[in-house]
Structures are given as structure tokens and as C-alpha cells.
PDB file of N, H, CA, C and O in Angstrom:
ATOM      1  N   MET A   1       9.419 -21.009  11.515  1.00  0.00           N
ATOM      2  CA  MET A   1       8.524 -20.109  10.813  1.00  0.00           C
ATOM      3  C   MET A   1       8.355 -18.800  11.579  1.00  0.00           C
ATOM      4  O   MET A   1       8.228 -17.738  10.969  1.00  0.00           O
ATOM      5  N   ALA A   2       8.352 -18.866  12.917  1.00  0.00           N
ATOM      6  H   ALA A   2       8.455 -19.728  13.413  1.00  0.00           H
ATOM      7  CA  ALA A   2       8.167 -17.661  13.718  1.00  0.00           C
ATOM      8  C   ALA A   2       9.302 -16.671  13.495  1.00  0.00           C
ATOM      9  O   ALA A   2       9.070 -15.463  13.449  1.00  0.00           O
ATOM     10  N   ALA A   3      10.525 -17.172  13.357  1.00  0.00           N
ATOM     11  H   ALA A   3      10.713 -18.153  13.395  1.00  0.00           H
ATOM     12  CA  ALA A   3      11.665 -16.280  13.136  1.00  0.00           C
ATOM     13  C   ALA A   3      11.521 -15.542  11.806  1.00  0.00           C
ATOM     14  O   ALA A   3      11.799 -14.346  11.720  1.00  0.00           O
ATOM     15  N   MET A   4      11.090 -16.256  10.780  1.00  0.00           N
ATOM     16  H   MET A   4      10.865 -17.228  10.850  1.00  0.00           H
ATOM     17  CA  MET A   4      10.897 -15.620   9.484  1.00  0.00           C
ATOM     18  C   MET A   4       9.775 -14.586   9.571  1.00  0.00           C
ATOM     19  O   MET A   4       9.891 -13.498   9.008  1.00  0.00           O
ATOM     20  N   THR A   5       8.707 -14.915  10.263  1.00  0.00           N
ATOM     21  H   THR A   5       8.612 -15.800  10.720  1.00  0.00           H
ATOM     22  CA  THR A   5       7.602 -13.977  10.435  1.00  0.00           C
ATOM     23  C   THR A   5       8.064 -12.738  11.169  1.00  0.00           C
ATOM     24  O   THR A   5       7.669 -11.624  10.827  1.00  0.00           O
ATOM     25  N   ASP A   6       8.908 -12.928  12.190  1.00  0.00           N
ATOM     26  H   ASP A   6       9.229 -13.834  12.468  1.00  0.00           H
ATOM     27  CA  ASP A   6       9.422 -11.794  12.961  1.00  0.00           C
ATOM     28  C   ASP A   6      10.228 -10.833  12.098  1.00  0.00           C
ATOM     29  O   ASP A   6      10.295  -9.640  12.394  1.00  0.00           O
ATOM     30  N   VAL A   7      10.831 -11.337  11.048  1.00  0.00           N
ATOM     31  H   VAL A   7      10.777 -12.306  10.807  1.00  0.00           H
ATOM     32  CA  VAL A   7      11.614 -10.509  10.133  1.00  0.00           C
ATOM     33  C   VAL A   7      10.728  -9.942   9.019  1.00  0.00           C
ATOM     34  O   VAL A   7      10.837  -8.768   8.666  1.00  0.00           O
ATOM     35  N   LEU A   8       9.861 -10.779   8.476  1.00  0.00           N
ATOM     36  H   LEU A   8       9.772 -11.733   8.763  1.00  0.00           H
ATOM     37  CA  LEU A   8       9.055 -10.364   7.326  1.00  0.00           C
ATOM     38  C   LEU A   8       7.983  -9.339   7.667  1.00  0.00           C
ATOM     39  O   LEU A   8       7.761  -8.405   6.897  1.00  0.00           O
ATOM     40  N   VAL A   9       7.318  -9.494   8.799  1.00  0.00           N
ATOM     41  H   VAL A   9       7.498 -10.253   9.425  1.00  0.00           H
ATOM     42  CA  VAL A   9       6.223  -8.572   9.123  1.00  0.00           C
ATOM     43  C   VAL A   9       6.719  -7.131   9.200  1.00  0.00           C
ATOM     44  O   VAL A   9       6.098  -6.260   8.592  1.00  0.00           O
ATOM     45  N   PRO A  10       7.808  -6.833   9.916  1.00  0.00           N
ATOM     46  CA  PRO A  10       8.282  -5.444   9.911  1.00  0.00           C
ATOM     47  C   PRO A  10       8.687  -4.948   8.517  1.00  0.00           C
ATOM     48  O   PRO A  10       8.456  -3.786   8.181  1.00  0.00           O
ATOM     49  N   ALA A  11       9.289  -5.823   7.711  1.00  0.00           N
ATOM     50  H   ALA A  11       9.477  -6.767   7.984  1.00  0.00           H
ATOM     51  CA  ALA A  11       9.664  -5.424   6.351  1.00  0.00           C
ATOM     52  C   ALA A  11       8.418  -5.129   5.519  1.00  0.00           C
ATOM     53  O   ALA A  11       8.386  -4.156   4.767  1.00  0.00           O
ATOM     54  N   LEU A  12       7.399  -5.967   5.655  1.00  0.00           N
ATOM     55  H   LEU A  12       7.425  -6.758   6.267  1.00  0.00           H
ATOM     56  CA  LEU A  12       6.146  -5.729   4.926  1.00  0.00           C
ATOM     57  C   LEU A  12       5.462  -4.460   5.418  1.00  0.00           C
ATOM     58  O   LEU A  12       4.870  -3.731   4.621  1.00  0.00           O
ATOM     59  N   GLU A  13       5.533  -4.186   6.708  1.00  0.00           N
ATOM     60  H   GLU A  13       6.014  -4.778   7.355  1.00  0.00           H
ATOM     61  CA  GLU A  13       4.946  -2.952   7.229  1.00  0.00           C
ATOM     62  C   GLU A  13       5.676  -1.728   6.687  1.00  0.00           C
ATOM     63  O   GLU A  13       5.050  -0.708   6.400  1.00  0.00           O
ATOM     64  N   ASP A  14       6.997  -1.823   6.544  1.00  0.00           N
ATOM     65  H   ASP A  14       7.507  -2.652   6.777  1.00  0.00           H
ATOM     66  CA  ASP A  14       7.756  -0.729   5.930  1.00  0.00           C
ATOM     67  C   ASP A  14       7.329  -0.535   4.476  1.00  0.00           C
ATOM     68  O   ASP A  14       7.143   0.596   4.026  1.00  0.00           O
ATOM     69  N   ALA A  15       7.176  -1.635   3.748  1.00  0.00           N
ATOM     70  H   ALA A  15       7.327  -2.553   4.114  1.00  0.00           H
ATOM     71  CA  ALA A  15       6.728  -1.554   2.363  1.00  0.00           C
ATOM     72  C   ALA A  15       5.319  -0.974   2.284  1.00  0.00           C
ATOM     73  O   ALA A  15       5.015  -0.192   1.383  1.00  0.00           O
ATOM     74  N   ARG A  16       4.459  -1.358   3.230  1.00  0.00           N
ATOM     75  H   ARG A  16       4.707  -1.992   3.962  1.00  0.00           H
ATOM     76  CA  ARG A  16       3.103  -0.820   3.268  1.00  0.00           C
ATOM     77  C   ARG A  16       3.130   0.690   3.463  1.00  0.00           C
ATOM     78  O   ARG A  16       2.387   1.417   2.803  1.00  0.00           O
ATOM     79  N   GLU A  17       3.983   1.164   4.365  1.00  0.00           N
ATOM     80  H   GLU A  17       4.587   0.574   4.900  1.00  0.00           H
ATOM     81  CA  GLU A  17       4.093   2.603   4.593  1.00  0.00           C
ATOM     82  C   GLU A  17       4.568   3.330   3.335  1.00  0.00           C
ATOM     83  O   GLU A  17       4.062   4.402   3.001  1.00  0.00           O
ATOM     84  N   ALA A  18       5.534   2.746   2.648  1.00  0.00           N
ATOM     85  H   ALA A  18       5.945   1.875   2.919  1.00  0.00           H
ATOM     86  CA  ALA A  18       6.044   3.363   1.421  1.00  0.00           C
ATOM     87  C   ALA A  18       4.961   3.420   0.344  1.00  0.00           C
ATOM     88  O   ALA A  18       4.804   4.442  -0.325  1.00  0.00           O
ATOM     89  N   HIS A  19       4.218   2.333   0.177  1.00  0.00           N
ATOM     90  H   HIS A  19       4.345   1.504   0.720  1.00  0.00           H
ATOM     91  CA  HIS A  19       3.140   2.323  -0.817  1.00  0.00           C
ATOM     92  C   HIS A  19       2.033   3.298  -0.426  1.00  0.00           C
ATOM     93  O   HIS A  19       1.462   3.962  -1.291  1.00  0.00           O
ATOM     94  N   ALA A  20       1.729   3.390   0.853  1.00  0.00           N
ATOM     95  H   ALA A  20       2.193   2.851   1.556  1.00  0.00           H
ATOM     96  CA  ALA A  20       0.711   4.335   1.320  1.00  0.00           C
ATOM     97  C   ALA A  20       1.146   5.767   1.014  1.00  0.00           C
ATOM     98  O   ALA A  20       0.319   6.598   0.640  1.00  0.00           O
ATOM     99  N   ALA A  21       2.434   6.059   1.169  1.00  0.00           N
ATOM    100  H   ALA A  21       3.106   5.383   1.473  1.00  0.00           H
ATOM    101  CA  ALA A  21       2.939   7.395   0.857  1.00  0.00           C
ATOM    102  C   ALA A  21       2.799   7.704  -0.628  1.00  0.00           C
ATOM    103  O   ALA A  21       2.450   8.824  -1.002  1.00  0.00           O
ATOM    104  N   VAL A  22       3.071   6.714  -1.474  1.00  0.00           N
ATOM    105  H   VAL A  22       3.355   5.805  -1.170  1.00  0.00           H
ATOM    106  CA  VAL A  22       2.920   6.902  -2.920  1.00  0.00           C
ATOM    107  C   VAL A  22       1.453   7.156  -3.265  1.00  0.00           C
ATOM    108  O   VAL A  22       1.142   8.059  -4.042  1.00  0.00           O
ATOM    109  N   VAL A  23       0.558   6.362  -2.689  1.00  0.00           N
ATOM    110  H   VAL A  23       0.810   5.629  -2.058  1.00  0.00           H
ATOM    111  CA  VAL A  23      -0.873   6.545  -2.937  1.00  0.00           C
ATOM    112  C   VAL A  23      -1.307   7.939  -2.492  1.00  0.00           C
ATOM    113  O   VAL A  23      -2.030   8.622  -3.218  1.00  0.00           O
ATOM    114  N   ASP A  24      -0.872   8.370  -1.301  1.00  0.00           N
ATOM    115  H   ASP A  24      -0.285   7.816  -0.711  1.00  0.00           H
ATOM    116  CA  ASP A  24      -1.229   9.704  -0.816  1.00  0.00           C
ATOM    117  C   ASP A  24      -0.723  10.795  -1.761  1.00  0.00           C
ATOM    118  O   ASP A  24      -1.424  11.766  -2.045  1.00  0.00           O
ATOM    119  N   ARG A  25       0.495  10.613  -2.235  1.00  0.00           N
ATOM    120  H   ARG A  25       1.064   9.823  -2.004  1.00  0.00           H
ATOM    121  CA  ARG A  25       1.076  11.606  -3.148  1.00  0.00           C
ATOM    122  C   ARG A  25       0.297  11.661  -4.461  1.00  0.00           C
ATOM    123  O   ARG A  25      -0.021  12.749  -4.941  1.00  0.00           O
ATOM    124  N   PHE A  26      -0.011  10.511  -5.044  1.00  0.00           N
ATOM    125  H   PHE A  26       0.248   9.627  -4.654  1.00  0.00           H
ATOM    126  CA  PHE A  26      -0.795  10.493  -6.275  1.00  0.00           C
ATOM    127  C   PHE A  26      -2.159  11.146  -6.057  1.00  0.00           C
ATOM    128  O   PHE A  26      -2.616  11.928  -6.891  1.00  0.00           O
ATOM    129  N   ARG A  27      -2.799  10.830  -4.952  1.00  0.00           N
ATOM    130  H   ARG A  27      -2.428  10.195  -4.275  1.00  0.00           H
ATOM    131  CA  ARG A  27      -4.118  11.430  -4.671  1.00  0.00           C
ATOM    132  C   ARG A  27      -4.013  12.943  -4.543  1.00  0.00           C
ATOM    133  O   ARG A  27      -4.873  13.674  -5.034  1.00  0.00           O
ATOM    134  N   MET A  28      -2.951  13.413  -3.878  1.00  0.00           N
ATOM    135  H   MET A  28      -2.253  12.819  -3.479  1.00  0.00           H
ATOM    136  CA  MET A  28      -2.752  14.848  -3.736  1.00  0.00           C
ATOM    137  C   MET A  28      -2.547  15.481  -5.109  1.00  0.00           C
ATOM    138  O   MET A  28      -3.106  16.537  -5.406  1.00  0.00           O
ATOM    139  N   ASP A  29      -1.738  14.825  -5.945  1.00  0.00           N
ATOM    140  H   ASP A  29      -1.284  13.967  -5.703  1.00  0.00           H
ATOM    141  CA  ASP A  29      -1.513  15.340  -7.293  1.00  0.00           C
ATOM    142  C   ASP A  29      -2.812  15.379  -8.096  1.00  0.00           C
ATOM    143  O   ASP A  29      -3.046  16.314  -8.863  1.00  0.00           O
ATOM    144  N   VAL A  30      -3.651  14.366  -7.918  1.00  0.00           N
ATOM    145  H   VAL A  30      -3.461  13.606  -7.296  1.00  0.00           H
ATOM    146  CA  VAL A  30      -4.931  14.331  -8.633  1.00  0.00           C
ATOM    147  C   VAL A  30      -5.796  15.524  -8.233  1.00  0.00           C
ATOM    148  O   VAL A  30      -6.422  16.153  -9.086  1.00  0.00           O
ATOM    149  N   THR A  31      -5.831  15.834  -6.941  1.00  0.00           N
ATOM    150  H   THR A  31      -5.322  15.323  -6.248  1.00  0.00           H
ATOM    151  CA  THR A  31      -6.716  16.912  -6.479  1.00  0.00           C
ATOM    152  C   THR A  31      -6.296  18.286  -6.993  1.00  0.00           C
ATOM    153  O   THR A  31      -7.133  19.178  -7.132  1.00  0.00           O
ATOM    154  N   ILE A  32      -5.004  18.464  -7.275  1.00  0.00           N
ATOM    155  H   ILE A  32      -4.324  17.740  -7.162  1.00  0.00           H
ATOM    156  CA  ILE A  32      -4.558  19.783  -7.741  1.00  0.00           C
ATOM    157  C   ILE A  32      -4.401  19.847  -9.260  1.00  0.00           C
ATOM    158  O   ILE A  32      -4.074  20.901  -9.805  1.00  0.00           O
ATOM    159  N   THR A  33      -4.628  18.739  -9.937  1.00  0.00           N
ATOM    160  H   THR A  33      -4.894  17.882  -9.494  1.00  0.00           H
ATOM    161  CA  THR A  33      -4.511  18.699 -11.395  1.00  0.00           C
ATOM    162  C   THR A  33      -5.871  19.006 -12.012  1.00  0.00           C
ATOM    163  O   THR A  33      -6.876  18.392 -11.653  1.00  0.00           O
ATOM    164  N   PRO A  34      -5.897  19.960 -12.942  1.00  0.00           N
ATOM    165  CA  PRO A  34      -7.181  20.282 -13.574  1.00  0.00           C
ATOM    166  C   PRO A  34      -7.730  19.087 -14.364  1.00  0.00           C
ATOM    167  O   PRO A  34      -6.966  18.238 -14.823  1.00  0.00           O
ATOM    168  N   PRO A  35      -9.054  19.028 -14.518  1.00  0.00           N
ATOM    169  CA  PRO A  35      -9.652  17.940 -15.295  1.00  0.00           C
ATOM    170  C   PRO A  35      -9.030  17.864 -16.687  1.00  0.00           C
ATOM    171  O   PRO A  35      -8.709  18.876 -17.309  1.00  0.00           O
ATOM    172  N   GLY A  36      -8.875  16.636 -17.146  1.00  0.00           N
ATOM    173  H   GLY A  36      -9.136  15.813 -16.640  1.00  0.00           H
ATOM    174  CA  GLY A  36      -8.303  16.432 -18.469  1.00  0.00           C
ATOM    175  C   GLY A  36      -7.532  15.122 -18.522  1.00  0.00           C
ATOM    176  O   GLY A  36      -7.638  14.283 -17.627  1.00  0.00           O
ATOM    177  N   ALA A  37      -6.765  14.966 -19.573  1.00  0.00           N
ATOM    178  H   ALA A  37      -6.679  15.647 -20.300  1.00  0.00           H
ATOM    179  CA  ALA A  37      -6.048  13.712 -19.812  1.00  0.00           C
ATOM    180  C   ALA A  37      -5.016  13.427 -18.725  1.00  0.00           C
ATOM    181  O   ALA A  37      -4.894  12.288 -18.276  1.00  0.00           O
ATOM    182  N   ARG A  38      -4.273  14.444 -18.298  1.00  0.00           N
ATOM    183  H   ARG A  38      -4.372  15.370 -18.663  1.00  0.00           H
ATOM    184  CA  ARG A  38      -3.249  14.217 -17.270  1.00  0.00           C
ATOM    185  C   ARG A  38      -3.881  13.755 -15.970  1.00  0.00           C
ATOM    186  O   ARG A  38      -3.379  12.833 -15.327  1.00  0.00           O
ATOM    187  N   ARG A  39      -4.974  14.386 -15.581  1.00  0.00           N
ATOM    188  H   ARG A  39      -5.382  15.135 -16.104  1.00  0.00           H
ATOM    189  CA  ARG A  39      -5.663  13.993 -14.335  1.00  0.00           C
ATOM    190  C   ARG A  39      -6.183  12.560 -14.441  1.00  0.00           C
ATOM    191  O   ARG A  39      -6.069  11.790 -13.487  1.00  0.00           O
ATOM    192  N   GLN A  40      -6.741  12.203 -15.570  1.00  0.00           N
ATOM    193  H   GLN A  40      -6.833  12.829 -16.345  1.00  0.00           H
ATOM    194  CA  GLN A  40      -7.231  10.836 -15.765  1.00  0.00           C
ATOM    195  C   GLN A  40      -6.091   9.832 -15.669  1.00  0.00           C
ATOM    196  O   GLN A  40      -6.260   8.755 -15.097  1.00  0.00           O
ATOM    197  N   ARG A  41      -4.931  10.176 -16.224  1.00  0.00           N
ATOM    198  H   ARG A  41      -4.794  11.051 -16.688  1.00  0.00           H
ATOM    199  CA  ARG A  41      -3.774   9.299 -16.156  1.00  0.00           C
ATOM    200  C   ARG A  41      -3.318   9.125 -14.698  1.00  0.00           C
ATOM    201  O   ARG A  41      -2.990   8.015 -14.276  1.00  0.00           O
ATOM    202  N   LEU A  42      -3.299  10.215 -13.939  1.00  0.00           N
ATOM    203  H   LEU A  42      -3.565  11.116 -14.281  1.00  0.00           H
ATOM    204  CA  LEU A  42      -2.939  10.133 -12.521  1.00  0.00           C
ATOM    205  C   LEU A  42      -3.933   9.268 -11.746  1.00  0.00           C
ATOM    206  O   LEU A  42      -3.535   8.471 -10.896  1.00  0.00           O
ATOM    207  N   GLU A  43      -5.211   9.423 -12.036  1.00  0.00           N
ATOM    208  H   GLU A  43      -5.535  10.070 -12.727  1.00  0.00           H
ATOM    209  CA  GLU A  43      -6.226   8.610 -11.363  1.00  0.00           C
ATOM    210  C   GLU A  43      -6.015   7.125 -11.644  1.00  0.00           C
ATOM    211  O   GLU A  43      -6.188   6.291 -10.755  1.00  0.00           O
ATOM    212  N   ARG A  44      -5.643   6.797 -12.876  1.00  0.00           N
ATOM    213  H   ARG A  44      -5.502   7.474 -13.599  1.00  0.00           H
ATOM    214  CA  ARG A  44      -5.372   5.393 -13.213  1.00  0.00           C
ATOM    215  C   ARG A  44      -4.103   4.896 -12.517  1.00  0.00           C
ATOM    216  O   ARG A  44      -4.031   3.738 -12.107  1.00  0.00           O
ATOM    217  N   GLN A  45      -3.108   5.768 -12.386  1.00  0.00           N
ATOM    218  H   GLN A  45      -3.167   6.709 -12.719  1.00  0.00           H
ATOM    219  CA  GLN A  45      -1.854   5.381 -11.753  1.00  0.00           C
ATOM    220  C   GLN A  45      -2.038   5.061 -10.271  1.00  0.00           C
ATOM    221  O   GLN A  45      -1.261   4.280  -9.723  1.00  0.00           O
ATOM    222  N   VAL A  46      -3.010   5.620  -9.625  1.00  0.00           N
ATOM    223  H   VAL A  46      -3.642   6.255 -10.070  1.00  0.00           H
ATOM    224  CA  VAL A  46      -3.256   5.358  -8.214  1.00  0.00           C
ATOM    225  C   VAL A  46      -3.640   3.899  -8.004  1.00  0.00           C
ATOM    226  O   VAL A  46      -3.328   3.329  -6.958  1.00  0.00           O
ATOM    227  N   ALA A  47      -4.293   3.297  -8.952  1.00  0.00           N
ATOM    228  H   ALA A  47      -4.546   3.760  -9.801  1.00  0.00           H
ATOM    229  CA  ALA A  47      -4.813   1.935  -8.798  1.00  0.00           C
ATOM    230  C   ALA A  47      -3.707   0.910  -8.550  1.00  0.00           C
ATOM    231  O   ALA A  47      -3.902  -0.008  -7.754  1.00  0.00           O
ATOM    232  N   ASP A  48      -2.565   1.037  -9.201  1.00  0.00           N
ATOM    233  H   ASP A  48      -2.406   1.783  -9.848  1.00  0.00           H
ATOM    234  CA  ASP A  48      -1.499   0.045  -9.058  1.00  0.00           C
ATOM    235  C   ASP A  48      -0.930   0.013  -7.633  1.00  0.00           C
ATOM    236  O   ASP A  48      -0.905  -1.058  -7.027  1.00  0.00           O
ATOM    237  N   PRO A  49      -0.475   1.134  -7.076  1.00  0.00           N
ATOM    238  CA  PRO A  49       0.023   1.066  -5.697  1.00  0.00           C
ATOM    239  C   PRO A  49      -1.079   0.736  -4.687  1.00  0.00           C
ATOM    240  O   PRO A  49      -0.797   0.140  -3.647  1.00  0.00           O
ATOM    241  N   GLU A  50      -2.330   1.115  -4.975  1.00  0.00           N
ATOM    242  H   GLU A  50      -2.559   1.599  -5.820  1.00  0.00           H
ATOM    243  CA  GLU A  50      -3.429   0.738  -4.078  1.00  0.00           C
ATOM    244  C   GLU A  50      -3.597  -0.781  -4.045  1.00  0.00           C
ATOM    245  O   GLU A  50      -3.830  -1.368  -2.989  1.00  0.00           O
ATOM    246  N   ASP A  51      -3.473  -1.404  -5.214  1.00  0.00           N
ATOM    247  H   ASP A  51      -3.283  -0.927  -6.072  1.00  0.00           H
ATOM    248  CA  ASP A  51      -3.564  -2.860  -5.289  1.00  0.00           C
ATOM    249  C   ASP A  51      -2.429  -3.505  -4.498  1.00  0.00           C
ATOM    250  O   ASP A  51      -2.652  -4.448  -3.739  1.00  0.00           O
ATOM    251  N   HIS A  52      -1.227  -3.000  -4.676  1.00  0.00           N
ATOM    252  H   HIS A  52      -1.045  -2.233  -5.293  1.00  0.00           H
ATOM    253  CA  HIS A  52      -0.077  -3.525  -3.928  1.00  0.00           C
ATOM    254  C   HIS A  52      -0.274  -3.336  -2.426  1.00  0.00           C
ATOM    255  O   HIS A  52       0.042  -4.221  -1.631  1.00  0.00           O
ATOM    256  N   LEU A  53      -0.789  -2.195  -2.058  1.00  0.00           N
ATOM    257  H   LEU A  53      -1.046  -1.476  -2.703  1.00  0.00           H
ATOM    258  CA  LEU A  53      -1.042  -1.903  -0.645  1.00  0.00           C
ATOM    259  C   LEU A  53      -2.006  -2.926  -0.050  1.00  0.00           C
ATOM    260  O   LEU A  53      -1.771  -3.436   1.045  1.00  0.00           O
ATOM    261  N   GLY A  54      -3.073  -3.221  -0.754  1.00  0.00           N
ATOM    262  H   GLY A  54      -3.264  -2.806  -1.644  1.00  0.00           H
ATOM    263  CA  GLY A  54      -4.032  -4.214  -0.283  1.00  0.00           C
ATOM    264  C   GLY A  54      -3.422  -5.593  -0.155  1.00  0.00           C
ATOM    265  O   GLY A  54      -3.697  -6.315   0.803  1.00  0.00           O
ATOM    266  N   ARG A  55      -2.588  -5.963  -1.128  1.00  0.00           N
ATOM    267  H   ARG A  55      -2.365  -5.376  -1.906  1.00  0.00           H
ATOM    268  CA  ARG A  55      -1.945  -7.277  -1.078  1.00  0.00           C
ATOM    269  C   ARG A  55      -0.963  -7.374   0.082  1.00  0.00           C
ATOM    270  O   ARG A  55      -0.868  -8.417   0.730  1.00  0.00           O
ATOM    271  N   ILE A  56      -0.238  -6.301   0.346  1.00  0.00           N
ATOM    272  H   ILE A  56      -0.315  -5.454  -0.180  1.00  0.00           H
ATOM    273  CA  ILE A  56       0.694  -6.289   1.477  1.00  0.00           C
ATOM    274  C   ILE A  56      -0.091  -6.432   2.785  1.00  0.00           C
ATOM    275  O   ILE A  56       0.283  -7.220   3.653  1.00  0.00           O
ATOM    276  N   GLU A  57      -1.170  -5.674   2.921  1.00  0.00           N
ATOM    277  H   GLU A  57      -1.474  -5.033   2.216  1.00  0.00           H
ATOM    278  CA  GLU A  57      -1.980  -5.750   4.140  1.00  0.00           C
ATOM    279  C   GLU A  57      -2.561  -7.145   4.330  1.00  0.00           C
ATOM    280  O   GLU A  57      -2.585  -7.660   5.448  1.00  0.00           O
ATOM    281  N   ASP A  58      -3.027  -7.760   3.249  1.00  0.00           N
ATOM    282  H   ASP A  58      -3.007  -7.342   2.341  1.00  0.00           H
ATOM    283  CA  ASP A  58      -3.547  -9.129   3.341  1.00  0.00           C
ATOM    284  C   ASP A  58      -2.470 -10.099   3.812  1.00  0.00           C
ATOM    285  O   ASP A  58      -2.733 -10.969   4.642  1.00  0.00           O
ATOM    286  N   ARG A  59      -1.268  -9.948   3.286  1.00  0.00           N
ATOM    287  H   ARG A  59      -1.055  -9.241   2.612  1.00  0.00           H
ATOM    288  CA  ARG A  59      -0.164 -10.849   3.643  1.00  0.00           C
ATOM    289  C   ARG A  59       0.225 -10.682   5.114  1.00  0.00           C
ATOM    290  O   ARG A  59       0.475 -11.668   5.807  1.00  0.00           O
ATOM    291  N   VAL A  60       0.274  -9.437   5.586  1.00  0.00           N
ATOM    292  H   VAL A  60       0.070  -8.636   5.022  1.00  0.00           H
ATOM    293  CA  VAL A  60       0.617  -9.195   6.995  1.00  0.00           C
ATOM    294  C   VAL A  60      -0.446  -9.814   7.895  1.00  0.00           C
ATOM    295  O   VAL A  60      -0.116 -10.446   8.899  1.00  0.00           O
ATOM    296  N   ARG A  61      -1.711  -9.639   7.546  1.00  0.00           N
ATOM    297  H   ARG A  61      -1.979  -9.126   6.731  1.00  0.00           H
ATOM    298  CA  ARG A  61      -2.793 -10.241   8.355  1.00  0.00           C
ATOM    299  C   ARG A  61      -2.669 -11.757   8.385  1.00  0.00           C
ATOM    300  O   ARG A  61      -2.891 -12.383   9.422  1.00  0.00           O
ATOM    301  N   ALA A  62      -2.317 -12.342   7.257  1.00  0.00           N
ATOM    302  H   ALA A  62      -2.137 -11.834   6.414  1.00  0.00           H
ATOM    303  CA  ALA A  62      -2.203 -13.808   7.181  1.00  0.00           C
ATOM    304  C   ALA A  62      -1.013 -14.320   7.999  1.00  0.00           C
ATOM    305  O   ALA A  62      -1.056 -15.437   8.516  1.00  0.00           O
ATOM    306  N   MET A  63       0.029 -13.526   8.118  1.00  0.00           N
ATOM    307  H   MET A  63       0.064 -12.619   7.698  1.00  0.00           H
ATOM    308  CA  MET A  63       1.231 -13.965   8.821  1.00  0.00           C
ATOM    309  C   MET A  63       1.141 -13.772  10.329  1.00  0.00           C
ATOM    310  O   MET A  63       1.788 -14.486  11.095  1.00  0.00           O
ATOM    311  N   ARG A  64       0.343 -12.815  10.743  1.00  0.00           N
ATOM    312  H   ARG A  64      -0.182 -12.235  10.121  1.00  0.00           H
ATOM    313  CA  ARG A  64       0.241 -12.542  12.177  1.00  0.00           C
ATOM    314  C   ARG A  64      -0.623 -13.609  12.842  1.00  0.00           C
ATOM    315  O   ARG A  64      -1.638 -14.028  12.285  1.00  0.00           O
ATOM    316  N   PRO A  65      -0.219 -14.045  14.027  1.00  0.00           N
ATOM    317  CA  PRO A  65      -1.063 -15.005  14.742  1.00  0.00           C
ATOM    318  C   PRO A  65      -2.358 -14.327  15.196  1.00  0.00           C
ATOM    319  O   PRO A  65      -2.373 -13.120  15.437  1.00  0.00           O
ATOM    320  N   PRO A  66      -3.434 -15.089  15.314  1.00  0.00           N
ATOM    321  CA  PRO A  66      -4.691 -14.510  15.784  1.00  0.00           C
ATOM    322  C   PRO A  66      -4.502 -13.922  17.177  1.00  0.00           C
ATOM    323  O   PRO A  66      -3.715 -14.433  17.974  1.00  0.00           O
ATOM    324  N   ARG A  67      -5.214 -12.870  17.458  1.00  0.00           N
ATOM    325  H   ARG A  67      -5.853 -12.455  16.810  1.00  0.00           H
ATOM    326  CA  ARG A  67      -5.115 -12.239  18.787  1.00  0.00           C
ATOM    327  C   ARG A  67      -5.631 -13.182  19.849  1.00  0.00           C
ATOM    328  O   ARG A  67      -6.635 -13.873  19.674  1.00  0.00           O
ATOM    329  N   GLY A  68      -4.920 -13.188  20.945  1.00  0.00           N
ATOM    330  H   GLY A  68      -4.104 -12.627  21.087  1.00  0.00           H
ATOM    331  CA  GLY A  68      -5.328 -14.059  22.046  1.00  0.00           C
ATOM    332  C   GLY A  68      -4.792 -15.474  21.922  1.00  0.00           C
ATOM    333  O   GLY A  68      -5.067 -16.326  22.767  1.00  0.00           O
ATOM    334  N   ALA A  69      -4.026 -15.724  20.868  1.00  0.00           N
ATOM    335  H   ALA A  69      -3.803 -15.032  20.181  1.00  0.00           H
ATOM    336  CA  ALA A  69      -3.495 -17.086  20.670  1.00  0.00           C
ATOM    337  C   ALA A  69      -2.094 -17.199  21.208  1.00  0.00           C
ATOM    338  O   ALA A  69      -1.487 -18.267  21.130  1.00  0.00           O
TER     339      ALA A  69
END
């Protein structure tokens, strides 16, 4: 199991970074988009990668051994 964790954690961290970049980009687009339907659509689109980001972070925490162990 440790070997798989050694491979999966870095891959999940890479995926987390990619999702974080998407979230940052959507947020930036939201801030420069005038109020209206397009801005509302962008705000809704942020929720999906944010959810994925949280799930990735939860999985990495679950796979890492407790500190000091």
C-alpha cells in the first residue's frame, strides 16, 4: 500500500494544483465580468472545480500517514 501511496499522492497533488489554477482563473474572470447572466454563469462554474479540489485534498489527507507516526 505504501508504494501505491508514494505514487498516488504526488499525482493527486498535481491534480490539485491544476484544479486550483482553474478555480483561480474562473474567479479572476468573474471579477472582471460585468454583472449579468454571463457573470452568474461563471460564478456557478467555479463550484464544480472547487468541489473537485476539496475532494482531492480530502483524499490526500486520508492517504498520508499521521504526522509523527
